[in-house]
Backbone as CSV, one residue per row, in Angstrom:
resi,resn,N_x,N_y,N_z,CA_x,CA_y,CA_z,C_x,C_y,C_z
1,MET,-215.955,-84.340,72.255,-215.716,-84.526,70.837,-214.799,-83.426,70.289
2,LYS,-215.041,-82.176,70.702,-214.208,-81.075,70.226,-212.756,-81.254,70.670
3,LYS,-212.560,-81.773,71.887,-211.203,-81.986,72.371,-210.471,-83.007,71.510
4,VAL,-211.160,-84.045,71.094,-210.560,-85.090,70.275,-210.146,-84.512,68.921
5,VAL,-211.001,-83.712,68.326,-210.698,-83.090,67.036,-209.514,-82.145,67.173
6,ILE,-209.487,-81.351,68.214,-208.395,-80.404,68.434,-207.083,-81.159,68.656
7,ILE,-207.118,-82.219,69.444,-205.912,-83.014,69.690,-205.450,-83.674,68.399
8,LEU,-206.397,-84.212,67.627,-206.055,-84.847,66.351,-205.426,-83.837,65.393
9,LEU,-205.983,-82.652,65.297,-205.420,-81.609,64.432,-204.049,-81.164,64.926
10,ALA,-203.868,-81.087,66.231,-202.564,-80.710,66.782,-201.523,-81.772,66.445
11,VAL,-201.880,-83.037,66.552,-200.955,-84.121,66.221,-200.607,-84.072,64.732
12,ILE,-201.600,-83.840,63.900,-201.352,-83.728,62.450,-200.433,-82.548,62.167
13,ASN,-200.670,-81.413,62.792,-199.813,-80.236,62.600,-198.387,-80.500,63.054
14,ILE,-198.222,-81.122,64.192,-196.878,-81.433,64.695,-196.171,-82.391,63.747
15,THR,-196.915,-83.381,63.252,-196.334,-84.332,62.304,-195.897,-83.626,61.021
16,LEU,-196.725,-82.751,60.509,-196.386,-82.021,59.283,-195.182,-81.107,59.494
17,ILE,-195.141,-80.423,60.614,-194.002,-79.548,60.910,-192.725,-80.374,61.030
18,TYR,-192.821,-81.529,61.689,-191.662,-82.406,61.799,-191.191,-82.838,60.412
19,GLN,-192.115,-83.203,59.534,-191.767,-83.623,58.175,-191.093,-82.484,57.403
20,ILE,-191.602,-81.287,57.551,-191.032,-80.134,56.845,-189.608,-79.857,57.314
21,ILE,-189.369,-79.974,58.597,-188.068,-79.596,59.148,-187.054,-80.737,59.114
22,PHE,-187.466,-81.942,59.446,-186.491,-83.016,59.678,-186.510,-84.146,58.654
23,SER,-187.403,-84.137,57.709,-187.459,-85.255,56.756,-186.319,-85.156,55.739
24,GLU,-186.209,-86.177,54.906,-185.150,-86.204,53.882,-185.345,-85.069,52.881
25,ASN,-186.564,-84.764,52.546,-186.867,-83.679,51.604,-187.367,-82.461,52.381
26,ASN,-186.544,-81.965,53.254,-186.950,-80.866,54.120,-186.910,-79.528,53.391
27,ILE,-187.298,-78.498,54.089,-187.405,-77.166,53.486,-186.041,-76.606,53.097
28,ARG,-185.008,-76.952,53.870,-183.651,-76.494,53.538,-183.212,-77.062,52.197
29,LYS,-183.478,-78.339,51.996,-183.129,-78.978,50.729,-183.921,-78.360,49.584
30,TYR,-185.165,-78.012,49.848,-185.995,-77.354,48.834,-185.344,-76.050,48.375
31,PHE,-184.895,-75.227,49.310,-184.288,-73.949,48.936,-182.950,-74.139,48.237
32,ILE,-182.192,-75.154,48.634,-180.932,-75.451,47.947,-181.209,-75.851,46.507
33,LEU,-182.188,-76.726,46.324,-182.536,-77.168,44.963,-183.126,-76.026,44.132
34,LYS,-183.868,-75.156,44.785,-184.432,-74.002,44.081,-183.313,-73.089,43.586
35,ASP,-182.320,-72.816,44.438,-181.176,-71.999,44.033,-180.399,-72.657,42.903
36,LYS,-180.235,-73.972,43.004,-179.528,-74.705,41.955,-180.291,-74.629,40.641
37,MET,-181.613,-74.715,40.721,-182.434,-74.625,39.518,-182.296,-73.243,38.859
38,VAL,-182.279,-72.201,39.669,-182.115,-70.845,39.133,-180.752,-70.713,38.457
39,PHE,-179.709,-71.216,39.108,-178.364,-71.178,38.542,-178.310,-71.927,37.215
40,LEU,-178.886,-73.125,37.186,-178.855,-73.929,35.962,-179.693,-73.289,34.858
41,GLN,-180.801,-72.659,35.220,-181.624,-71.985,34.204,-180.865,-70.816,33.588
42,GLU,-180.125,-70.073,34.419,-179.300,-68.981,33.892,-178.225,-69.525,32.957
43,LYS,-177.644,-70.649,33.330,-176.621,-71.278,32.494,-177.217,-71.724,31.158
44,VAL,-178.408,-72.298,31.201,-179.089,-72.723,29.976,-179.381,-71.513,29.093
45,ASP,-179.836,-70.429,29.693,-180.128,-69.213,28.919,-178.868,-68.669,28.251
46,LYS,-177.757,-68.672,28.983,-176.494,-68.202,28.399,-176.063,-69.093,27.244
47,LEU,-176.223,-70.409,27.413,-175.842,-71.332,26.345,-176.756,-71.196,25.127
48,LYS,-178.035,-70.945,25.365,-178.957,-70.714,24.235,-178.555,-69.461,23.478
49,ASN,-178.186,-68.411,24.207,-177.759,-67.178,23.558,-176.482,-67.403,22.761
50,LYS,-175.531,-68.125,23.356,-174.287,-68.433,22.654,-174.571,-69.270,21.406
51,ASN,-175.488,-70.190,21.510,-175.867,-71.024,20.374,-176.468,-70.175,19.246
52,ARG,-177.299,-69.196,19.620,-177.876,-68.291,18.605,-176.774,-67.498,17.898
53,LEU,-175.800,-67.025,18.671,-174.705,-66.255,18.074,-173.877,-67.121,17.125
54,ILE,-173.612,-68.340,17.534,-172.838,-69.241,16.675,-173.627,-69.592,15.419
55,SER,-174.922,-69.812,15.563,-175.760,-70.103,14.389,-175.769,-68.923,13.420
56,ALA,-175.838,-67.719,13.960,-175.806,-66.530,13.106,-174.464,-66.427,12.388
57,GLU,-173.379,-66.741,13.088,-172.064,-66.688,12.445,-171.943,-67.752,11.349
58,ILE,-172.493,-68.924,11.596,-172.467,-69.974,10.575,-173.215,-69.522,9.327
59,LEU,-174.372,-68.907,9.524,-175.133,-68.389,8.373,-174.341,-67.330,7.619
60,MET,-173.673,-66.453,8.373,-172.857,-65.417,7.728,-171.719,-66.055,6.926
61,LEU,-171.087,-67.067,7.487,-169.984,-67.721,6.786,-170.474,-68.450,5.533
62,ARG,-171.675,-68.988,5.583,-172.222,-69.693,4.424,-172.685,-68.742,3.324
63,ASN,-173.240,-67.597,3.710,-173.945,-66.753,2.746,-173.265,-65.436,2.411
64,ASN,-172.214,-65.064,3.125,-171.617,-63.752,2.928,-170.122,-63.914,2.623
65,PRO,-169.750,-63.846,1.353,-168.340,-64.013,1.000,-167.426,-62.946,1.612
66,THR,-167.926,-61.738,1.776,-167.117,-60.679,2.375,-166.785,-61.015,3.825
67,TYR,-167.773,-61.504,4.553,-167.539,-61.892,5.946,-166.573,-63.074,6.014
68,LYS,-166.715,-63.995,5.085,-165.824,-65.155,5.047,-164.381,-64.701,4.830
69,LYS,-164.171,-63.759,3.926,-162.822,-63.231,3.683,-162.296,-62.512,4.925
70,PHE,-163.177,-61.762,5.574,-162.786,-61.055,6.795,-162.300,-62.041,7.861
71,ILE,-163.037,-63.120,8.067,-162.659,-64.113,9.064,-161.357,-64.815,8.669
72,LEU,-161.217,-65.129,7.404,-159.969,-65.752,6.946,-158.765,-64.857,7.241
73,ARG,-158.917,-63.588,6.979,-157.814,-62.656,7.201,-157.560,-62.450,8.699
74,LYS,-158.635,-62.338,9.462,-158.494,-62.042,10.887,-158.021,-63.261,11.679
75,GLU,-158.683,-64.383,11.511,-158.413,-65.552,12.347,-157.249,-66.406,11.833
76,LEU,-157.129,-66.527,10.536,-156.122,-67.429,9.975,-154.949,-66.697,9.338
77,ASN,-154.955,-65.379,9.422,-153.872,-64.547,8.901,-153.626,-64.737,7.402
78,TYR,-154.716,-64.943,6.671,-154.582,-65.023,5.216,-154.285,-63.624,4.682
79,ILE,-153.503,-63.574,3.620,-153.189,-62.286,3.011,-153.458,-62.376,1.515
80,LYS,-153.670,-61.217,0.929,-153.856,-61.158,-0.516,-152.495,-61.181,-1.197
81,LYS,-152.538,-61.436,-2.470,-151.306,-61.442,-3.241,-150.639,-60.065,-3.136
82,ASP,-149.334,-60.068,-2.984,-148.519,-58.858,-2.874,-148.736,-58.088,-1.571
83,GLU,-149.301,-58.707,-0.557,-149.415,-58.075,0.759,-148.332,-58.648,1.673
84,ILE,-147.953,-57.851,2.652,-147.001,-58.296,3.657,-147.716,-58.303,4.996
85,LEU,-147.580,-59.375,5.721,-148.238,-59.513,6.998,-147.238,-59.232,8.116
86,TYR,-147.608,-58.305,8.973,-146.789,-58.012,10.154,-147.563,-58.478,11.392
87,LEU,-147.002,-59.392,12.119,-147.597,-59.860,13.359,-146.898,-59.167,14.521
88,VAL,-147.664,-58.433,15.293,-147.127,-57.705,16.428,-147.587,-58.405,17.698
89,GLN,-146.635,-58.694,18.558,-146.996,-59.375,19.804,-146.850,-58.468,20.980
């Protein structure tokens, strides 16, 4: 009886090892997907941070006239009356 149990467990172990190594969802694929998940999570975190920064800038543009004037002057080259704009390249 013990021999039968040992043989049965050995067959189950061999089958499981075969599945881990050679099946469609093998261990190599698991590690590839795990690395991809880490990469994508980092990308999501970066995009969330960028989204927070853009949201903060939108709030500043809506609520802070001084910041709005600063952006107009910096990004769109707006000038005040009687000012001369020099663009240096």
